[in-house]
PyMOL Python script that loads the backbone (N, CA, C, O; Angstrom):
from pymol import cmd

cmd.read_pdbstr("""\
ATOM      1  N   MET A   1      37.835 129.123  31.969  1.00  0.00           N
ATOM      2  CA  MET A   1      38.175 130.512  31.937  1.00  0.00           C
ATOM      3  C   MET A   1      39.586 130.727  32.481  1.00  0.00           C
ATOM      4  O   MET A   1      40.368 131.497  31.922  1.00  0.00           O
ATOM      5  N   LYS A   2      39.896 130.043  33.567  1.00  0.00           N
ATOM      6  CA  LYS A   2      41.214 130.206  34.180  1.00  0.00           C
ATOM      7  C   LYS A   2      42.316 129.799  33.206  1.00  0.00           C
ATOM      8  O   LYS A   2      43.347 130.465  33.120  1.00  0.00           O
ATOM      9  N   ALA A   3      42.101 128.716  32.479  1.00  0.00           N
ATOM     10  CA  ALA A   3      43.105 128.250  31.522  1.00  0.00           C
ATOM     11  C   ALA A   3      43.307 129.256  30.391  1.00  0.00           C
ATOM     12  O   ALA A   3      44.366 129.287  29.765  1.00  0.00           O
ATOM     13  N   ALA A   4      42.291 130.077  30.130  1.00  0.00           N
ATOM     14  CA  ALA A   4      42.390 131.096  29.087  1.00  0.00           C
ATOM     15  C   ALA A   4      43.002 132.387  29.602  1.00  0.00           C
ATOM     16  O   ALA A   4      43.172 133.346  28.850  1.00  0.00           O
ATOM     17  N   GLY A   5      43.336 132.407  30.903  1.00  0.00           N
ATOM     18  CA  GLY A   5      43.998 133.580  31.461  1.00  0.00           C
ATOM     19  C   GLY A   5      43.084 134.559  32.169  1.00  0.00           C
ATOM     20  O   GLY A   5      43.521 135.652  32.530  1.00  0.00           O
ATOM     21  N   TYR A   6      41.817 134.195  32.379  1.00  0.00           N
ATOM     22  CA  TYR A   6      40.891 135.053  33.097  1.00  0.00           C
ATOM     23  C   TYR A   6      40.759 134.523  34.517  1.00  0.00           C
ATOM     24  O   TYR A   6      40.439 133.349  34.706  1.00  0.00           O
ATOM     25  N   PRO A   7      41.002 135.367  35.522  1.00  0.00           N
ATOM     26  CA  PRO A   7      41.007 134.862  36.893  1.00  0.00           C
ATOM     27  C   PRO A   7      39.624 134.490  37.392  1.00  0.00           C
ATOM     28  O   PRO A   7      38.653 135.211  37.163  1.00  0.00           O
ATOM     29  N   ILE A   8      39.544 133.368  38.070  1.00  0.00           N
ATOM     30  CA  ILE A   8      38.351 132.965  38.803  1.00  0.00           C
ATOM     31  C   ILE A   8      38.509 133.562  40.191  1.00  0.00           C
ATOM     32  O   ILE A   8      39.484 133.263  40.879  1.00  0.00           O
ATOM     33  N   LEU A   9      37.571 134.399  40.617  1.00  0.00           N
ATOM     34  CA  LEU A   9      37.738 135.166  41.840  1.00  0.00           C
ATOM     35  C   LEU A   9      37.309 134.420  43.094  1.00  0.00           C
ATOM     36  O   LEU A   9      37.772 134.739  44.189  1.00  0.00           O
ATOM     37  N   ASN A  10      36.441 133.441  42.955  1.00  0.00           N
ATOM     38  CA  ASN A  10      35.921 132.774  44.146  1.00  0.00           C
ATOM     39  C   ASN A  10      36.309 131.300  44.167  1.00  0.00           C
ATOM     40  O   ASN A  10      36.726 130.740  43.153  1.00  0.00           O
ATOM     41  N   ASP A  11      36.167 130.686  45.325  1.00  0.00           N
ATOM     42  CA  ASP A  11      36.300 129.236  45.439  1.00  0.00           C
ATOM     43  C   ASP A  11      34.982 128.645  44.962  1.00  0.00           C
ATOM     44  O   ASP A  11      33.938 128.907  45.560  1.00  0.00           O
ATOM     45  N   VAL A  12      35.012 127.862  43.908  1.00  0.00           N
ATOM     46  CA  VAL A  12      33.796 127.295  43.343  1.00  0.00           C
ATOM     47  C   VAL A  12      33.450 126.038  44.134  1.00  0.00           C
ATOM     48  O   VAL A  12      34.169 125.040  44.094  1.00  0.00           O
ATOM     49  N   VAL A  13      32.329 126.112  44.855  1.00  0.00           N
ATOM     50  CA  VAL A  13      31.935 124.975  45.687  1.00  0.00           C
ATOM     51  C   VAL A  13      30.618 124.351  45.231  1.00  0.00           C
ATOM     52  O   VAL A  13      30.298 123.238  45.650  1.00  0.00           O
ATOM     53  N   LEU A  14      29.861 125.024  44.400  1.00  0.00           N
ATOM     54  CA  LEU A  14      28.609 124.450  43.926  1.00  0.00           C
ATOM     55  C   LEU A  14      28.352 124.864  42.483  1.00  0.00           C
ATOM     56  O   LEU A  14      28.725 124.140  41.559  1.00  0.00           O
ATOM     57  N   ASN A  15      27.720 126.016  42.275  1.00  0.00           N
ATOM     58  CA  ASN A  15      27.318 126.382  40.922  1.00  0.00           C
ATOM     59  C   ASN A  15      27.584 127.835  40.569  1.00  0.00           C
ATOM     60  O   ASN A  15      27.106 128.303  39.536  1.00  0.00           O
ATOM     61  N   GLN A  16      28.322 128.557  41.382  1.00  0.00           N
ATOM     62  CA  GLN A  16      28.595 129.970  41.130  1.00  0.00           C
ATOM     63  C   GLN A  16      30.074 130.167  40.811  1.00  0.00           C
ATOM     64  O   GLN A  16      30.953 129.726  41.551  1.00  0.00           O
ATOM     65  N   VAL A  17      30.322 130.844  39.688  1.00  0.00           N
ATOM     66  CA  VAL A  17      31.691 131.165  39.293  1.00  0.00           C
ATOM     67  C   VAL A  17      31.745 132.656  39.030  1.00  0.00           C
ATOM     68  O   VAL A  17      30.873 133.190  38.345  1.00  0.00           O
ATOM     69  N   LEU A  18      32.747 133.339  39.559  1.00  0.00           N
ATOM     70  CA  LEU A  18      32.936 134.771  39.339  1.00  0.00           C
ATOM     71  C   LEU A  18      34.214 134.973  38.548  1.00  0.00           C
ATOM     72  O   LEU A  18      35.287 134.527  38.955  1.00  0.00           O
ATOM     73  N   VAL A  19      34.090 135.654  37.406  1.00  0.00           N
ATOM     74  CA  VAL A  19      35.221 135.838  36.495  1.00  0.00           C
ATOM     75  C   VAL A  19      35.420 137.322  36.243  1.00  0.00           C
ATOM     76  O   VAL A  19      34.453 138.059  36.051  1.00  0.00           O
ATOM     77  N   SER A  20      36.662 137.757  36.242  1.00  0.00           N
ATOM     78  CA  SER A  20      37.003 139.135  35.913  1.00  0.00           C
ATOM     79  C   SER A  20      37.667 139.186  34.537  1.00  0.00           C
ATOM     80  O   SER A  20      38.433 138.298  34.163  1.00  0.00           O
ATOM     81  N   PHE A  21      37.355 140.234  33.805  1.00  0.00           N
ATOM     82  CA  PHE A  21      37.987 140.445  32.500  1.00  0.00           C
ATOM     83  C   PHE A  21      38.858 141.696  32.521  1.00  0.00           C
ATOM     84  O   PHE A  21      39.008 142.387  31.513  1.00  0.00           O
ATOM     85  N   GLY A  22      39.421 141.970  33.680  1.00  0.00           N
ATOM     86  CA  GLY A  22      40.281 143.142  33.830  1.00  0.00           C
ATOM     87  C   GLY A  22      39.554 144.211  34.620  1.00  0.00           C
ATOM     88  O   GLY A  22      39.042 143.939  35.706  1.00  0.00           O
ATOM     89  N   ASP A  23      39.502 145.412  34.094  1.00  0.00           N
ATOM     90  CA  ASP A  23      38.854 146.503  34.813  1.00  0.00           C
ATOM     91  C   ASP A  23      37.334 146.391  34.716  1.00  0.00           C
ATOM     92  O   ASP A  23      36.803 145.594  33.942  1.00  0.00           O
ATOM     93  N   ALA A  24      36.650 147.206  35.517  1.00  0.00           N
ATOM     94  CA  ALA A  24      35.187 147.153  35.586  1.00  0.00           C
ATOM     95  C   ALA A  24      34.543 147.443  34.236  1.00  0.00           C
ATOM     96  O   ALA A  24      33.589 146.769  33.850  1.00  0.00           O
ATOM     97  N   GLN A  25      35.050 148.431  33.520  1.00  0.00           N
ATOM     98  CA  GLN A  25      34.468 148.806  32.230  1.00  0.00           C
ATOM     99  C   GLN A  25      34.547 147.645  31.239  1.00  0.00           C
ATOM    100  O   GLN A  25      33.559 147.339  30.571  1.00  0.00           O
ATOM    101  N   THR A  26      35.689 147.006  31.136  1.00  0.00           N
ATOM    102  CA  THR A  26      35.843 145.876  30.216  1.00  0.00           C
ATOM    103  C   THR A  26      34.947 144.718  30.630  1.00  0.00           C
ATOM    104  O   THR A  26      34.306 144.091  29.787  1.00  0.00           O
ATOM    105  N   THR A  27      34.904 144.436  31.920  1.00  0.00           N
ATOM    106  CA  THR A  27      34.057 143.339  32.404  1.00  0.00           C
ATOM    107  C   THR A  27      32.594 143.606  32.055  1.00  0.00           C
ATOM    108  O   THR A  27      31.897 142.702  31.594  1.00  0.00           O
ATOM    109  N   HIS A  28      32.118 144.835  32.269  1.00  0.00           N
ATOM    110  CA  HIS A  28      30.728 145.171  31.922  1.00  0.00           C
ATOM    111  C   HIS A  28      30.481 145.048  30.415  1.00  0.00           C
ATOM    112  O   HIS A  28      29.414 144.598  29.999  1.00  0.00           O
ATOM    113  N   ARG A  29      31.436 145.435  29.617  1.00  0.00           N
ATOM    114  CA  ARG A  29      31.274 145.321  28.161  1.00  0.00           C
ATOM    115  C   ARG A  29      31.203 143.864  27.719  1.00  0.00           C
ATOM    116  O   ARG A  29      30.378 143.502  26.880  1.00  0.00           O
ATOM    117  N   VAL A  30      32.066 143.035  28.284  1.00  0.00           N
ATOM    118  CA  VAL A  30      32.037 141.602  27.956  1.00  0.00           C
ATOM    119  C   VAL A  30      30.680 141.014  28.330  1.00  0.00           C
ATOM    120  O   VAL A  30      30.083 140.281  27.541  1.00  0.00           O
ATOM    121  N   ILE A  31      30.195 141.327  29.516  1.00  0.00           N
ATOM    122  CA  ILE A  31      28.900 140.815  29.960  1.00  0.00           C
ATOM    123  C   ILE A  31      27.793 141.269  29.015  1.00  0.00           C
ATOM    124  O   ILE A  31      26.961 140.459  28.606  1.00  0.00           O
ATOM    125  N   ALA A  32      27.772 142.543  28.666  1.00  0.00           N
ATOM    126  CA  ALA A  32      26.732 143.069  27.770  1.00  0.00           C
ATOM    127  C   ALA A  32      26.770 142.366  26.415  1.00  0.00           C
ATOM    128  O   ALA A  32      25.723 142.040  25.855  1.00  0.00           O
ATOM    129  N   ASP A  33      27.949 142.135  25.897  1.00  0.00           N
ATOM    130  CA  ASP A  33      28.072 141.478  24.592  1.00  0.00           C
ATOM    131  C   ASP A  33      27.640 140.015  24.647  1.00  0.00           C
ATOM    132  O   ASP A  33      27.025 139.511  23.707  1.00  0.00           O
ATOM    133  N   ILE A  34      27.957 139.342  25.735  1.00  0.00           N
ATOM    134  CA  ILE A  34      27.512 137.947  25.902  1.00  0.00           C
ATOM    135  C   ILE A  34      25.992 137.897  25.983  1.00  0.00           C
ATOM    136  O   ILE A  34      25.362 137.040  25.363  1.00  0.00           O
ATOM    137  N   GLN A  35      25.403 138.812  26.747  1.00  0.00           N
ATOM    138  CA  GLN A  35      23.945 138.861  26.839  1.00  0.00           C
ATOM    139  C   GLN A  35      23.320 139.154  25.479  1.00  0.00           C
ATOM    140  O   GLN A  35      22.324 138.532  25.111  1.00  0.00           O
ATOM    141  N   ALA A  36      23.892 140.093  24.732  1.00  0.00           N
ATOM    142  CA  ALA A  36      23.353 140.461  23.419  1.00  0.00           C
ATOM    143  C   ALA A  36      23.467 139.314  22.426  1.00  0.00           C
ATOM    144  O   ALA A  36      22.586 139.126  21.587  1.00  0.00           O
ATOM    145  N   GLU A  37      24.548 138.548  22.516  1.00  0.00           N
ATOM    146  CA  GLU A  37      24.741 137.422  21.615  1.00  0.00           C
ATOM    147  C   GLU A  37      23.664 136.362  21.815  1.00  0.00           C
ATOM    148  O   GLU A  37      23.215 135.744  20.850  1.00  0.00           O
ATOM    149  N   GLY A  38      23.250 136.149  23.057  1.00  0.00           N
ATOM    150  CA  GLY A  38      22.143 135.258  23.347  1.00  0.00           C
ATOM    151  C   GLY A  38      22.464 133.797  23.556  1.00  0.00           C
ATOM    152  O   GLY A  38      21.549 133.001  23.764  1.00  0.00           O
ATOM    153  N   THR A  39      23.725 133.410  23.508  1.00  0.00           N
ATOM    154  CA  THR A  39      24.077 132.005  23.756  1.00  0.00           C
ATOM    155  C   THR A  39      23.754 131.608  25.186  1.00  0.00           C
ATOM    156  O   THR A  39      23.241 130.518  25.436  1.00  0.00           O
ATOM    157  N   CYS A  40      24.053 132.490  26.115  1.00  0.00           N
ATOM    158  CA  CYS A  40      23.756 132.269  27.523  1.00  0.00           C
ATOM    159  C   CYS A  40      23.564 133.635  28.166  1.00  0.00           C
ATOM    160  O   CYS A  40      23.761 134.667  27.525  1.00  0.00           O
ATOM    161  N   TRP A  41      23.180 133.631  29.427  1.00  0.00           N
ATOM    162  CA  TRP A  41      23.001 134.890  30.149  1.00  0.00           C
ATOM    163  C   TRP A  41      23.811 134.820  31.429  1.00  0.00           C
ATOM    164  O   TRP A  41      23.666 133.891  32.224  1.00  0.00           O
ATOM    165  N   CYS A  42      24.663 135.812  31.617  1.00  0.00           N
ATOM    166  CA  CYS A  42      25.445 135.957  32.843  1.00  0.00           C
ATOM    167  C   CYS A  42      25.264 137.387  33.320  1.00  0.00           C
ATOM    168  O   CYS A  42      25.166 138.308  32.509  1.00  0.00           O
ATOM    169  N   GLY A  43      25.219 137.571  34.602  1.00  0.00           N
ATOM    170  CA  GLY A  43      25.060 138.900  35.165  1.00  0.00           C
ATOM    171  C   GLY A  43      26.353 139.438  35.725  1.00  0.00           C
ATOM    172  O   GLY A  43      27.391 138.777  35.698  1.00  0.00           O
ATOM    173  N   SER A  44      26.270 140.646  36.230  1.00  0.00           N
ATOM    174  CA  SER A  44      27.454 141.251  36.845  1.00  0.00           C
ATOM    175  C   SER A  44      27.274 141.302  38.353  1.00  0.00           C
ATOM    176  O   SER A  44      26.160 141.238  38.872  1.00  0.00           O
ATOM    177  N   THR A  45      28.385 141.416  39.028  1.00  0.00           N
ATOM    178  CA  THR A  45      28.404 141.539  40.482  1.00  0.00           C
ATOM    179  C   THR A  45      29.685 142.248  40.875  1.00  0.00           C
ATOM    180  O   THR A  45      30.576 142.449  40.049  1.00  0.00           O
ATOM    181  N   VAL A  46      29.771 142.618  42.116  1.00  0.00           N
ATOM    182  CA  VAL A  46      31.015 143.120  42.700  1.00  0.00           C
ATOM    183  C   VAL A  46      31.339 142.202  43.860  1.00  0.00           C
ATOM    184  O   VAL A  46      30.523 142.010  44.761  1.00  0.00           O
ATOM    185  N   TRP A  47      32.526 141.641  43.833  1.00  0.00           N
ATOM    186  CA  TRP A  47      32.955 140.712  44.869  1.00  0.00           C
ATOM    187  C   TRP A  47      34.295 141.176  45.409  1.00  0.00           C
ATOM    188  O   TRP A  47      35.265 141.301  44.662  1.00  0.00           O
ATOM    189  N   GLN A  48      34.345 141.425  46.678  1.00  0.00           N
ATOM    190  CA  GLN A  48      35.549 141.924  47.344  1.00  0.00           C
ATOM    191  C   GLN A  48      36.123 143.138  46.614  1.00  0.00           C
ATOM    192  O   GLN A  48      37.335 143.264  46.442  1.00  0.00           O
ATOM    193  N   GLY A  49      35.224 144.024  46.190  1.00  0.00           N
ATOM    194  CA  GLY A  49      35.621 145.273  45.546  1.00  0.00           C
ATOM    195  C   GLY A  49      35.949 145.172  44.068  1.00  0.00           C
ATOM    196  O   GLY A  49      36.325 146.172  43.457  1.00  0.00           O
ATOM    197  N   GLN A  50      35.818 143.994  43.476  1.00  0.00           N
ATOM    198  CA  GLN A  50      36.166 143.822  42.065  1.00  0.00           C
ATOM    199  C   GLN A  50      34.922 143.444  41.260  1.00  0.00           C
ATOM    200  O   GLN A  50      34.160 142.558  41.646  1.00  0.00           O
ATOM    201  N   THR A  51      34.735 144.137  40.134  1.00  0.00           N
ATOM    202  CA  THR A  51      33.627 143.829  39.240  1.00  0.00           C
ATOM    203  C   THR A  51      33.892 142.493  38.562  1.00  0.00           C
ATOM    204  O   THR A  51      35.004 142.213  38.114  1.00  0.00           O
ATOM    205  N   ALA A  52      32.844 141.674  38.499  1.00  0.00           N
ATOM    206  CA  ALA A  52      32.997 140.337  37.933  1.00  0.00           C
ATOM    207  C   ALA A  52      31.732 139.933  37.177  1.00  0.00           C
ATOM    208  O   ALA A  52      30.661 140.510  37.360  1.00  0.00           O
ATOM    209  N   MET A  53      31.891 138.927  36.325  1.00  0.00           N
ATOM    210  CA  MET A  53      30.762 138.277  35.687  1.00  0.00           C
ATOM    211  C   MET A  53      30.394 137.079  36.541  1.00  0.00           C
ATOM    212  O   MET A  53      31.251 136.277  36.911  1.00  0.00           O
ATOM    213  N   ARG A  54      29.090 136.966  36.855  1.00  0.00           N
ATOM    214  CA  ARG A  54      28.626 135.840  37.656  1.00  0.00           C
ATOM    215  C   ARG A  54      28.033 134.787  36.722  1.00  0.00           C
ATOM    216  O   ARG A  54      27.065 135.042  36.005  1.00  0.00           O
ATOM    217  N   ILE A  55      28.631 133.615  36.748  1.00  0.00           N
ATOM    218  CA  ILE A  55      28.138 132.471  35.989  1.00  0.00           C
ATOM    219  C   ILE A  55      27.441 131.559  36.990  1.00  0.00           C
ATOM    220  O   ILE A  55      28.036 131.151  37.987  1.00  0.00           O
ATOM    221  N   SER A  56      26.191 131.244  36.724  1.00  0.00           N
ATOM    222  CA  SER A  56      25.422 130.384  37.621  1.00  0.00           C
ATOM    223  C   SER A  56      24.789 129.268  36.811  1.00  0.00           C
ATOM    224  O   SER A  56      23.972 129.525  35.926  1.00  0.00           O
ATOM    225  N   VAL A  57      25.156 128.047  37.103  1.00  0.00           N
ATOM    226  CA  VAL A  57      24.584 126.886  36.422  1.00  0.00           C
ATOM    227  C   VAL A  57      23.646 126.229  37.423  1.00  0.00           C
ATOM    228  O   VAL A  57      24.085 125.638  38.410  1.00  0.00           O
ATOM    229  N   SER A  58      22.340 126.338  37.156  1.00  0.00           N
ATOM    230  CA  SER A  58      21.398 125.868  38.164  1.00  0.00           C
ATOM    231  C   SER A  58      20.269 124.993  37.617  1.00  0.00           C
ATOM    232  O   SER A  58      19.394 124.586  38.381  1.00  0.00           O
ATOM    233  N   SER A  59      20.267 124.700  36.349  1.00  0.00           N
ATOM    234  CA  SER A  59      19.188 123.889  35.786  1.00  0.00           C
ATOM    235  C   SER A  59      19.625 122.444  35.593  1.00  0.00           C
ATOM    236  O   SER A  59      20.714 122.175  35.085  1.00  0.00           O
ATOM    237  N   TRP A  60      18.781 121.537  35.996  1.00  0.00           N
ATOM    238  CA  TRP A  60      19.053 120.116  35.790  1.00  0.00           C
ATOM    239  C   TRP A  60      19.126 119.788  34.300  1.00  0.00           C
ATOM    240  O   TRP A  60      19.702 118.771  33.911  1.00  0.00           O
ATOM    241  N   ALA A  61      18.543 120.650  33.471  1.00  0.00           N
ATOM    242  CA  ALA A  61      18.505 120.392  32.023  1.00  0.00           C
ATOM    243  C   ALA A  61      19.774 120.854  31.305  1.00  0.00           C
ATOM    244  O   ALA A  61      19.936 120.594  30.112  1.00  0.00           O
ATOM    245  N   THR A  62      20.672 121.533  32.016  1.00  0.00           N
ATOM    246  CA  THR A  62      21.920 122.000  31.399  1.00  0.00           C
ATOM    247  C   THR A  62      22.805 120.805  31.089  1.00  0.00           C
ATOM    248  O   THR A  62      23.088 119.982  31.960  1.00  0.00           O
ATOM    249  N   THR A  63      23.239 120.718  29.836  1.00  0.00           N
ATOM    250  CA  THR A  63      24.076 119.598  29.405  1.00  0.00           C
ATOM    251  C   THR A  63      25.537 120.032  29.307  1.00  0.00           C
ATOM    252  O   THR A  63      25.848 121.222  29.358  1.00  0.00           O
ATOM    253  N   ASP A  64      26.413 119.062  29.168  1.00  0.00           N
ATOM    254  CA  ASP A  64      27.826 119.365  28.933  1.00  0.00           C
ATOM    255  C   ASP A  64      27.980 120.187  27.657  1.00  0.00           C
ATOM    256  O   ASP A  64      28.812 121.092  27.593  1.00  0.00           O
ATOM    257  N   ALA A  65      27.178 119.871  26.646  1.00  0.00           N
ATOM    258  CA  ALA A  65      27.238 120.621  25.383  1.00  0.00           C
ATOM    259  C   ALA A  65      26.823 122.076  25.600  1.00  0.00           C
ATOM    260  O   ALA A  65      27.407 122.976  24.996  1.00  0.00           O
ATOM    261  N   ASP A  66      25.826 122.319  26.451  1.00  0.00           N
ATOM    262  CA  ASP A  66      25.416 123.690  26.770  1.00  0.00           C
ATOM    263  C   ASP A  66      26.564 124.450  27.433  1.00  0.00           C
ATOM    264  O   ASP A  66      26.827 125.607  27.102  1.00  0.00           O
ATOM    265  N   VAL A  67      27.237 123.795  28.362  1.00  0.00           N
ATOM    266  CA  VAL A  67      28.352 124.426  29.056  1.00  0.00           C
ATOM    267  C   VAL A  67      29.472 124.748  28.077  1.00  0.00           C
ATOM    268  O   VAL A  67      30.025 125.847  28.115  1.00  0.00           O
ATOM    269  N   GLU A  68      29.812 123.816  27.209  1.00  0.00           N
ATOM    270  CA  GLU A  68      30.882 124.041  26.229  1.00  0.00           C
ATOM    271  C   GLU A  68      30.528 125.177  25.265  1.00  0.00           C
ATOM    272  O   GLU A  68      31.377 126.006  24.938  1.00  0.00           O
ATOM    273  N   LYS A  69      29.282 125.210  24.818  1.00  0.00           N
ATOM    274  CA  LYS A  69      28.834 126.271  23.899  1.00  0.00           C
ATOM    275  C   LYS A  69      28.893 127.633  24.596  1.00  0.00           C
ATOM    276  O   LYS A  69      29.318 128.622  23.997  1.00  0.00           O
ATOM    277  N   SER A  70      28.468 127.682  25.853  1.00  0.00           N
ATOM    278  CA  SER A  70      28.504 128.926  26.616  1.00  0.00           C
ATOM    279  C   SER A  70      29.934 129.383  26.864  1.00  0.00           C
ATOM    280  O   SER A  70      30.248 130.562  26.705  1.00  0.00           O
ATOM    281  N   LEU A  71      30.797 128.459  27.251  1.00  0.00           N
ATOM    282  CA  LEU A  71      32.198 128.793  27.482  1.00  0.00           C
ATOM    283  C   LEU A  71      32.853 129.313  26.210  1.00  0.00           C
ATOM    284  O   LEU A  71      33.614 130.280  26.258  1.00  0.00           O
ATOM    285  N   ALA A  72      32.570 128.688  25.083  1.00  0.00           N
ATOM    286  CA  ALA A  72      33.129 129.147  23.805  1.00  0.00           C
ATOM    287  C   ALA A  72      32.674 130.577  23.496  1.00  0.00           C
ATOM    288  O   ALA A  72      33.466 131.392  23.022  1.00  0.00           O
ATOM    289  N   ALA A  73      31.407 130.879  23.762  1.00  0.00           N
ATOM    290  CA  ALA A  73      30.896 132.228  23.520  1.00  0.00           C
ATOM    291  C   ALA A  73      31.592 133.239  24.432  1.00  0.00           C
ATOM    292  O   ALA A  73      31.975 134.322  23.989  1.00  0.00           O
ATOM    293  N   MET A  74      31.754 132.881  25.710  1.00  0.00           N
ATOM    294  CA  MET A  74      32.421 133.776  26.652  1.00  0.00           C
ATOM    295  C   MET A  74      33.854 134.066  26.220  1.00  0.00           C
ATOM    296  O   MET A  74      34.292 135.216  26.236  1.00  0.00           O
ATOM    297  N   LEU A  75      34.572 133.032  25.839  1.00  0.00           N
ATOM    298  CA  LEU A  75      35.969 133.210  25.426  1.00  0.00           C
ATOM    299  C   LEU A  75      36.076 133.984  24.121  1.00  0.00           C
ATOM    300  O   LEU A  75      36.994 134.786  23.947  1.00  0.00           O
ATOM    301  N   ARG A  76      35.147 133.748  23.206  1.00  0.00           N
ATOM    302  CA  ARG A  76      35.151 134.473  21.926  1.00  0.00           C
ATOM    303  C   ARG A  76      34.931 135.970  22.158  1.00  0.00           C
ATOM    304  O   ARG A  76      35.662 136.803  21.622  1.00  0.00           O
ATOM    305  N   VAL A  77      33.923 136.299  22.956  1.00  0.00           N
ATOM    306  CA  VAL A  77      33.623 137.706  23.231  1.00  0.00           C
ATOM    307  C   VAL A  77      34.767 138.357  24.010  1.00  0.00           C
ATOM    308  O   VAL A  77      35.229 139.437  23.642  1.00  0.00           O
ATOM    309  N   ALA A  78      35.222 137.713  25.073  1.00  0.00           N
ATOM    310  CA  ALA A  78      36.304 138.295  25.885  1.00  0.00           C
ATOM    311  C   ALA A  78      37.584 138.434  25.067  1.00  0.00           C
ATOM    312  O   ALA A  78      38.336 139.392  25.245  1.00  0.00           O
ATOM    313  N   GLY A  79      37.829 137.485  24.178  1.00  0.00           N
ATOM    314  CA  GLY A  79      39.024 137.542  23.339  1.00  0.00           C
ATOM    315  C   GLY A  79      39.069 138.761  22.439  1.00  0.00           C
ATOM    316  O   GLY A  79      40.148 139.264  22.126  1.00  0.00           O
ATOM    317  N   LYS A  80      37.909 139.240  22.023  1.00  0.00           N
ATOM    318  CA  LYS A  80      37.863 140.449  21.194  1.00  0.00           C
ATOM    319  C   LYS A  80      38.387 141.659  21.968  1.00  0.00           C
ATOM    320  O   LYS A  80      39.072 142.516  21.410  1.00  0.00           O
ATOM    321  N   TYR A  81      38.060 141.717  23.245  1.00  0.00           N
ATOM    322  CA  TYR A  81      38.540 142.838  24.066  1.00  0.00           C
ATOM    323  C   TYR A  81      40.021 142.675  24.377  1.00  0.00           C
ATOM    324  O   TYR A  81      40.757 143.660  24.432  1.00  0.00           O
ATOM    325  N   ARG A  82      40.455 141.459  24.577  1.00  0.00           N
ATOM    326  CA  ARG A  82      41.868 141.211  24.866  1.00  0.00           C
ATOM    327  C   ARG A  82      42.732 141.578  23.667  1.00  0.00           C
ATOM    328  O   ARG A  82      43.825 142.122  23.825  1.00  0.00           O
ATOM    329  N   SER A  83      42.236 141.278  22.466  1.00  0.00           N
ATOM    330  CA  SER A  83      43.023 141.528  21.257  1.00  0.00           C
ATOM    331  C   SER A  83      42.876 142.951  20.744  1.00  0.00           C
ATOM    332  O   SER A  83      43.570 143.346  19.807  1.00  0.00           O
ATOM    333  N   GLY A  84      41.974 143.732  21.349  1.00  0.00           N
ATOM    334  CA  GLY A  84      41.807 145.120  20.946  1.00  0.00           C
ATOM    335  C   GLY A  84      40.915 145.315  19.738  1.00  0.00           C
ATOM    336  O   GLY A  84      40.970 146.371  19.107  1.00  0.00           O
ATOM    337  N   GLU A  85      40.089 144.328  19.392  1.00  0.00           N
ATOM    338  CA  GLU A  85      39.196 144.456  18.248  1.00  0.00           C
ATOM    339  C   GLU A  85      38.112 145.485  18.497  1.00  0.00           C
ATOM    340  O   GLU A  85      37.500 145.964  17.542  1.00  0.00           O
ATOM    341  N   PHE A  86      37.852 145.842  19.741  1.00  0.00           N
ATOM    342  CA  PHE A  86      36.786 146.803  20.050  1.00  0.00           C
ATOM    343  C   PHE A  86      37.372 148.140  20.389  1.00  0.00           C
ATOM    344  O   PHE A  86      36.634 149.082  20.678  1.00  0.00           O
TER     345      PHE A  86
END
""", "prot")
cmd.dss("prot")
cmd.show_as("cartoon", "prot")
cmd.util.cbc("prot")
cmd.orient("prot")
């Protein structure tokens, strides 16, 4: 996500990543669209006053391919908002 220009808000030490997609409204829309798409499920949170998407990888069954597929979905959805398609 960071390489795509979306800030990682927390120090990732285990399995939690917090990502912002700009303002709260855009972040909530990205999260809703990712959930609706169904590739993966990420929730929302507020961290240090900023709305973020919480990515939590906690299953031993999660594969590298699952992570890549989920990341691609996140970037595809967020990219639509960045490019103004919505």
